[in-house]
Phi, psi and omega in degrees: 000325174306319178297318180300314179299318183295319178295320178287328176297315178300318181296321178295318180297316182286327182296321180298314182294320186300321181297312181295323187289321179303314178303313182296316184296321181286326178296317184258003177057048181255115179288335176290321176295317181294324173302313180290331179290321176298317177292325182291322176301319180294324178300308185299311180295321182297321180291319179293317176296321178291327170298315174299319182288322176300318176298316176297324181291345176280348181293135178293153172299128183202150176055231181281350173271075183288347170255007187077201184246036183295331182290347175304327184287326179291315172307318173299315178297325180294313180299320176300320178298316184292313177306313177302319185292321178298311180301315184301310182297321175297313180299321182296319180296321178286325183293319177301315177302317182288332178291323182285317179236080185297133180272161175287119179227134179277126186294322187301308178304323173304309180300315183295303180300319176293324180297310179298314182300322178297319177293322180291317179290331175290333171294313181298317177302313176303322176294308186291326180294342179275355177274179182284106182277003174285342176280126174299333176292316184292319178301323176294318181293317179299322182294327174296312185284329178292315179300323181290329179293319178291330181290322183287333176292322180289326176290326177297318176296324176297323178290322179296315175306312181292325173296317187282321189244338186074012176286113186286339181278000177298322184295303178296328178301318172303319185291335179291329171298319179300313182295320177301312178299315178302315186293322177297310180298314183299315178304309184300313178297315179288327175291318185285322178287322179300319179302325178287309184293330176271010175058039170284158183289143180306149182299326183281357180253121181263112185296317177303313179295321179294319179293325179301313180298320175302316181289341180279351174295130180310139175074005176268128181260315184212154173230123174218177188049050182265123182230131178229124183211185179230133174283324174222185182292340180238023184231078175290143184226142182229140170228147177199148167265123188240119178273129183231162179308138179300331179298332186296335182285339183261338185256014174069022181268359187292328176295316174298325174297323177296318181302309180304317181292320181290324177296319178307314185292307181298324183283325186254333187236003180053035177254105183262343183251107186226153172223122182246138171255109180275129186231150172278159183305325183293325178294324179298328186293332182240014183279140180273157173070034181289141173196000000 
């Protein structure tokens, strides 16, 4: 619940500033401020969505949701990545247009609004950074506000350049910095969330090494149908078919063998949720769909 309060607090701070920034951006015709306002709107929505997803993820597993709703946070991170990419594309198109045909922009409003916005964003960054960043959902929300803080610093620099030199393309040039930052954050979020949603193995798990460790367990002959994925950013899961010596089924050693396999996973790979199907060698010979 603490993380949810921090996310909502950051969203409230940014929402108040957003309204003022849009008004000023329209009055002074600043694409850099509008670009940041669009990104800031994404920040507010991202924080609200992250708070909602975090709330869903706290629900216990029940009924058809046998793993709970931890993946709500992954979906939130993926949506955040998509919205960042869309806003980046819109801002890029407008920035290119303004570079070709620069509009008249006053430097003073840029400096004032960007300066205040940077201070506000740093407050939001401080709030979100106190939440649990091991969650991809929190990391996605933090990426939004950090990127926006850097973007405002670029807008502030553009305002200073405009005041000192009168170079009107400083404003759209600064917005290109915003685009680059948004595109980078979007790619990172989509790659990380896509790995979970497509049930790829966690980055910290080397499947070849994991298989080797399992095969080193006494009485294990072969390992196949090995799958490792995550139900949420922090819930790695493993299933495997383990072929063991036929004698293990007759001498009562299979319970101890299961303990050895699970200790191997928790000790070397930080995988606590595992399911093993123990098989005699004869079963392996005729099992379909081996991989």
